[in-house]
Structure formats: structure tokens, C-alpha cells
C-alpha positions in Angstrom: 110.1 94.9 112.7 107.6 97.3 111.2 107.6 99.3 114.4 111.4 99.5 114.4 111.2 100.7 110.8 108.8 103.5 111.8 111.2 104.6 114.6 114.1 104.6 112.2 112.1 106.6 109.7 111.2 109.2 112.3 114.8 109.6 113.4 115.9 110.0 109.8 113.2 112.7 109.3 114.3 114.5 112.4 118.0 114.5 111.5 117.4 115.7 107.9 115.0 118.4 109.2 117.6 119.8 111.5 120.0 119.8 108.5 117.6 121.9 106.4 115.9 119.1 104.4 112.5 120.5 104.9 111.3 123.8 103.5 110.9 126.9 105.5 107.7 127.3 107.6 104.6 128.4 105.8 104.1 132.1 105.6 101.0 133.3 107.5 98.6 131.5 109.7 97.9 127.8 109.0 94.4 127.0 107.9 92.2 125.3 110.5 91.5 122.0 108.9 89.6 119.2 110.6 90.4 115.5 110.5 87.5 113.3 109.3 86.5 110.2 111.2 85.5 106.9 109.5 86.1 103.9 111.8 86.4 100.9 109.4 86.1 98.4 112.2 82.6 99.6 112.8 81.5 99.5 109.2 83.5 96.7 107.7 80.4 94.4 107.2 78.4 97.1 105.3 81.2 98.9 103.5 83.8 96.4 102.5 83.7 95.0 99.0 83.6 91.3 99.9 83.1 90.2 96.3 86.5 91.9 95.6 88.2 88.8 97.1 87.2 86.6 94.2 88.2 84.6 92.2 89.9 82.2 94.6 92.3 79.6 93.2 92.8 76.4 95.1 95.3 73.8 94.0 95.8 75.5 90.7 92.2 75.6 89.7 89.5 78.3 90.2 87.5 77.4 93.3 85.2 80.4 93.3 84.6 82.6 90.3 84.9 86.4 90.4 85.2 89.4 88.2 88.4 90.9 89.5 90.7 88.9 87.3 94.0 87.1 88.1 97.5 88.4 87.5 99.0 86.6 84.5 101.9 84.9 86.4 99.9 83.8 89.4 100.8 80.3 90.6 99.1 77.4 88.9 100.8 74.7 90.9 98.7 72.0 92.6 100.9 71.0 95.5 103.7 72.8 97.1 106.4 72.2 99.8 108.1 74.7 102.0 111.2 74.5 104.2 112.7 71.4 105.6 116.0 69.7 105.0 116.0 65.9 104.5 119.8 65.7 105.3 119.1 67.2 108.7 116.0 65.1 109.3 113.7 68.1 108.9 110.6 67.3 106.8 109.2 70.1 104.6 105.7 71.5 105.1 103.6 70.0 102.3 100.3 71.4 101.2 98.4 72.9 98.3 98.5 76.3 96.7 95.9 79.0 97.3 95.6 82.4 95.7 93.1 85.2 96.2 92.6 89.0 96.5 93.4 89.5 100.1 92.0 92.7 101.7 95.4 93.7 103.2 95.9 97.4 103.8 94.1 100.7 104.3 95.6 103.9 103.1 94.2 107.2 104.5 95.0 110.2 102.3 94.6 113.3 104.3 94.8 117.1 104.1 96.5 117.3 107.5 99.7 115.6 108.7 99.3 113.0 111.5 95.6 112.9 110.9 94.2 109.3 111.1 90.6 109.0 109.9 90.6 105.2 110.2 91.5 105.5 113.9 88.4 107.6 114.6 89.9 110.9 113.4 92.6 111.1 116.1 95.6 113.3 115.5 99.1 112.7 116.8 100.1 115.5 119.2 103.1 116.6 117.2 104.0 120.3 117.6 105.3 122.7 114.9 104.1 120.9 111.8 102.5 123.8 110.0 105.0 123.5 107.1 103.6 120.0 106.5 100.1 121.2 106.3 98.4 120.7 102.9 96.0 123.7 103.3 92.9 121.7 102.3 93.1 120.7 98.6 94.6 124.1 97.6 98.2 123.2 98.4 100.6 124.0 101.2 100.5 127.6 102.2 104.0 128.4 101.0 103.5 126.7 97.6 100.5 127.0 95.3 100.3 123.3 94.6 98.2 120.5 95.8 99.7 118.5 98.6 98.5 115.5 100.7 99.8 113.1 103.4 99.0 109.5 103.9 98.8 106.9 106.7 99.2 103.2 106.0 97.6 100.5 108.2 97.5 96.7 108.0 93.9 95.6 107.7 93.9 91.8 107.0 90.2 91.1 107.4 90.5 87.5 106.5 92.7 86.8 109.4 91.1 89.3 111.8 87.8 87.3 111.3 89.7 84.0 111.6 88.5 82.9 108.2 92.0 81.4 107.8 94.4 80.3 110.5 96.8 83.0 111.9 99.9 83.1 109.8 98.5 80.8 107.1 99.5 83.1 104.2 99.3 86.8 105.0 101.4 88.9 102.6 103.7 90.3 105.2 103.0 88.3 108.4 100.6 90.9 109.8 97.3 89.5 111.1 95.8 92.5 113.0 94.6 96.0 112.4 97.7 98.2 113.1 99.4 101.4 112.0 102.4 100.7 109.7 103.8 104.0 108.3 102.9 107.6 107.7 104.2 110.0 105.1 105.4 112.8 107.5 108.1 110.4 108.7 109.9 110.6 105.3 111.8 113.7 104.3 111.4 113.0 100.6 107.6 113.3 100.9 107.9 117.1 101.6 111.0 117.6 99.4 110.5 120.6 97.2 113.9 120.5 95.5 114.0 116.8 94.8 117.3 116.1 96.5 116.1 113.3 98.8 113.6 112.0 96.4 116.3 111.4 93.9 118.4 109.7 96.5 115.6 107.1 97.2 114.4 106.9 93.6 117.3 107.8 91.2 115.3 106.5 88.2 113.2 109.6 88.7 115.8 111.5 86.6 114.7 109.4 83.6 110.9 109.4 84.1 109.9 112.7 85.8 109.7 114.6 82.5 107.3 115.5 79.8 108.5 112.8 77.4 107.6 110.0 79.8 104.0 111.3 80.2 103.2 110.2 76.7 102.8 106.7 78.2 100.0 107.9 80.5 97.1 107.6 77.9 98.2 104.1 77.0 98.4 102.9 80.6 95.2 104.7 81.4 93.3 102.9 78.7 94.8 99.6 79.7 94.1 100.1 83.4 90.5 101.2 82.8 90.0 98.0 80.8 91.3 96.1 83.8 94.9 95.4 82.7 97.4 98.0 84.0 100.8 97.8 82.3 103.6 96.8 84.8 106.4 97.8 82.3 105.2 101.4 82.5 105.9 101.6 86.2 106.5 105.4 86.1 102.9 106.2 85.4 99.7 105.4 87.4 97.4 105.4 84.4 94.6 108.0 84.5 95.7 109.1 88.0 98.9 110.7 86.9 102.7 110.3 87.0 104.3 108.2 89.8 107.5 110.3 89.9 108.5 112.3 91.7 107.4 110.4 94.8 106.4 113.3 96.9 103.1 114.7 98.2 103.1 117.6 95.6 100.9 117.6 92.5 99.8 120.5 90.3 103.0 121.9 88.8 102.8 125.0 90.8 99.3 126.1 89.7 97.3 124.4 92.4 94.3 123.5 90.1 92.6 120.5 91.5 89.9 119.2 89.1 89.6 115.6 90.4 90.1 115.2 94.2 89.5 111.4 94.0 92.2 111.0 91.2 94.6 113.1 93.2 94.2 111.1 96.4 94.4 107.8 94.4 97.7 109.0 92.9 98.9 110.0 96.4 98.1 106.5 97.7 99.8 104.9 94.7 103.0 106.9 95.4 102.9 105.9 99.0 102.8 102.2 98.1 105.6 102.7 95.6 107.7 104.3 98.4 106.9 101.3 100.7 108.1 98.9 98.0 111.3 100.8 97.5 112.1 100.8 101.2 111.3 97.0 101.6 108.1 97.3 103.7 106.0 95.7 100.9 107.2 92.7 98.8 106.2 90.4 95.9 103.3 88.1 96.7 102.6 86.6 93.2 104.0 83.5 91.5 105.6 80.2 92.4 108.7 81.9 93.9 106.5 83.7 96.4 104.6 80.6 97.7 106.8 80.0 100.7 108.8 83.2 101.2 108.1 86.7 100.0 110.6 88.2 97.5 111.9 91.8 97.4 110.1 94.0 94.9 111.7 97.5 94.9 109.5 98.6 92.0 105.8 98.2 92.4 103.8 96.0 90.1 100.5 97.6 89.5 98.5 94.4 88.7 99.3 93.1 92.2 96.8 95.5 93.7 93.1 96.4 93.4 91.5 99.3 95.1 88.2 100.1 96.8 87.3 103.6 98.0 86.2 102.8 101.5 85.3 106.3 102.8 83.7 108.8 102.7 81.5 107.2 100.0 82.3 103.5 99.7 82.3 101.4 96.6 80.4 98.4 97.8 78.5 95.4 96.5 75.2 97.4 96.8 72.0 96.3 98.3 69.8 93.5 97.1 66.8 94.2 94.8 63.9 95.4 96.9 66.0 96.2 99.9 65.4 99.5 101.8 67.6 102.5 101.1 70.9 102.4 103.0 71.4 104.1 106.3 74.6 106.0 107.0 77.4 103.5 106.0 80.1 105.6 107.6 79.9 108.0 110.5 79.5 110.9 108.2 77.9 110.3 104.8 75.5 107.9 103.1 76.4 105.4 100.5 76.7 106.5 96.9 75.5 103.5 94.8 75.7 104.2 91.1 76.6 101.3 88.7 80.0 99.8 89.1 82.5 99.3 86.3 82.5 95.7 85.2 80.0 94.8 88.0 82.7 94.8 90.6 83.3 97.2 93.5 87.1 97.2 93.2 89.1 98.8 90.5 92.6 98.3 89.0 95.6 100.6 89.6 95.2 103.7 87.4 91.6 103.1 86.3 89.8 106.3 85.3 87.8 107.8 88.2 85.0 108.5 85.7 84.3 104.7 85.8 84.1 104.3 89.6 84.3 107.4 91.8 84.9 110.9 90.6 81.7 111.8 92.4 82.7 110.2 95.7 84.4 113.2 97.3 82.3 114.9 99.9 83.1 118.6 100.5 83.8 119.6 104.1 82.8 116.3 105.8 84.6 113.9 103.5 87.7 115.4 101.9 90.1 112.9 103.6 89.8 109.8 101.5 90.3 106.2 102.7 91.2 103.3 100.4 91.0 99.5 101.1 93.8 97.8 99.1 93.4 94.3 97.9 96.6 92.4 97.2 96.8 89.2 95.2 98.4 86.6 97.4 99.8 83.3 96.4 100.8 81.0 99.2 101.3 77.4 100.2 98.6 76.3 102.6 100.2 73.5 104.6 98.5 70.2 105.0 101.4 68.9 107.2 103.0 70.6 110.2 
């Protein structure tokens, strides 16, 4: 289903491009930008924030404590039943509830279209895409404004390592590392005029203005304290405005003071787009125990983030342990104190608390984020 969606998105992009949806080609020669290589499959045991999965709720109670918190409306039921129809002689699947922060997705935010750092830095051989080039962090060549692309992968480590049975309760049924979507497939991501962005997100007309930005400091303070405000869905806290959902940022001046905040906002906009198009759904609460519900507007407290590369947030080494070796294929671990003693952070949390220093010039300007998604599900005790 996801693969068919990717094909449909590519066809839509191609049709709209022929019709003039994308801007004119960049003037001048495109910058020669590399594609970083990170390989999370090689470094998952050293770089992944394993403590970010906790707390774990089992049958309505806290089974293992943690410092990541729990969404307010997460399920507290003890037992659950899914499916079945007694009138037809079909027994429901009866079990107990389980809820935890599932490491579910990886989002690469890149300077170059069709660059995939988490797949070893490979680039899709697509010709004539200079007009999608971000031009490093300076902005696309024909527009002095920061611009970035993203690639989304499924990365359900819990199921990949067989810590839970296949299909027990993955958020979207995906149990293997796989490519899901990429921003160059969507015409609105490179939409300068806002025509196609407005078509997908008509509420942008209400929130993509200066008045709505007054909510940003409020949400930034709440998110940095660990409680992002879902009712302020148009802002991503300290990272910036969610709307318009495009790859542009900088209001035409191209000043980039916080590369980590910029790539975090890009990743957040990418998740918002996936929710609007139905690729990501609600995973929290009693109504989501058996079947996922549509969630066209993202809820920010459903996700926690870990910068995975180039300088991973991690649990850190034990006291007295030797200094870390290279934790990715390019740079060494940056290991300053973590905010609230956890190595994941809420949506919109200020980068000053967890990672403004994690950008690595030249060898680590493509950023990779591991996304933890709170997942409530019914773990069946009967077939």
C-alpha cells in the first residue's frame, strides 16, 4: 500500500511539473553537494536512545519507569478485545493493553534531492533535478532562502529485533526497515507560489501569517518543558511555523542561524504532510487499540525525537568507560548533558537544550532523526 502511494505521488509530481507547477530551473551551475552516509543498521546498538522507549505501560499500569512521559489520553484499560462477531460464531481476540514509545521512523533531512544518508549515502539516479537542489544551507540557487528535502523510512527496531511478535502492535503494520516517502515526490514541497500547498492544507490561509506566530513563544516554552501544545498545531514550538508546508524557510533572506532547528522543522513539516495524506495515523487512546484512526492534523505529543546523525543523542557511556569511538561512519559522539536526563526530546523543544551544537560542517550537514511514536495497542492473549 505504501509502495503504491509512492508511485501515485511520483505520477502526480510528474503531471504537475509538466503543467508548470514547479519553478523554472535554477540560474547558473548547480552547486556540487555531496550526500552524507550514516548507515543506522550498523550503529543502532551504539547510537539509538534505548531508554527513550520508557515508560512502558502494561494492562493499564506502569511496568517500567522512564523519563519521557506519557500522553495525557493514553489508554489506561486493563483488558481489551478486538474483532470478532458472536452472531457469526467469530470470537474476538482478547488480551491486555500495552503502551510504549516505539522507535518507528527515521527522517533524513538533506541538502540534495534523492539523497538517502540512512541507506549509505546512495542517490537515486534521477536526471534534471537542479531546480530541486537546496544549494547547501544557503537556499536554492534561484531563491535566496533556505531549502531542504527529506526522506522517510520505517525503522521499527522492536520488531526488527523480534522483541515483539511480528504484527503485534506496530503503528502502521510495517515491521522492517524500508523506504516510505520522499519530499521531491510532492509538488507542494517545492511550491514557491503556494498554489498546491493551499490545495493540500487550506487552513494555511488562516495560520501562515504574522498574527499566528505570537503562539510560537508559548508553545516553545511548553515544548521545552516537555508538554507541546496540540491545540497550537500551526507552530512547532522553538523550531518555527509549520505552515506553509514546503521546504522553504527564511522569508527570502537566507539567513540560517540554527541548522539543527531548521532540519527539525523540516522533519516536522514532513510528518504533518504524511498525516494530511493518510500515511500516518492516530496511535493513542482506547479508540486506537485495535484499529488505527485517521489523524489529518498531527498531534505533537504523539512523537519524541532523537537526533541520530551526525552527532547522536544517546544514553552516554557508563562512568569510567573509555571515550567513545566513531559512533557513525563520519563523526564521534557529542556527549554533553541531556535535558531532563533523557536522550529524546519533545516536538518543538529548543535546540539549546539538546542539540544546537550537533551540526557538523561539511561531513555532517545532512541530519537524520529517529522518531519515537507513542503506541497503544491490544496485545492478544487469544488467537
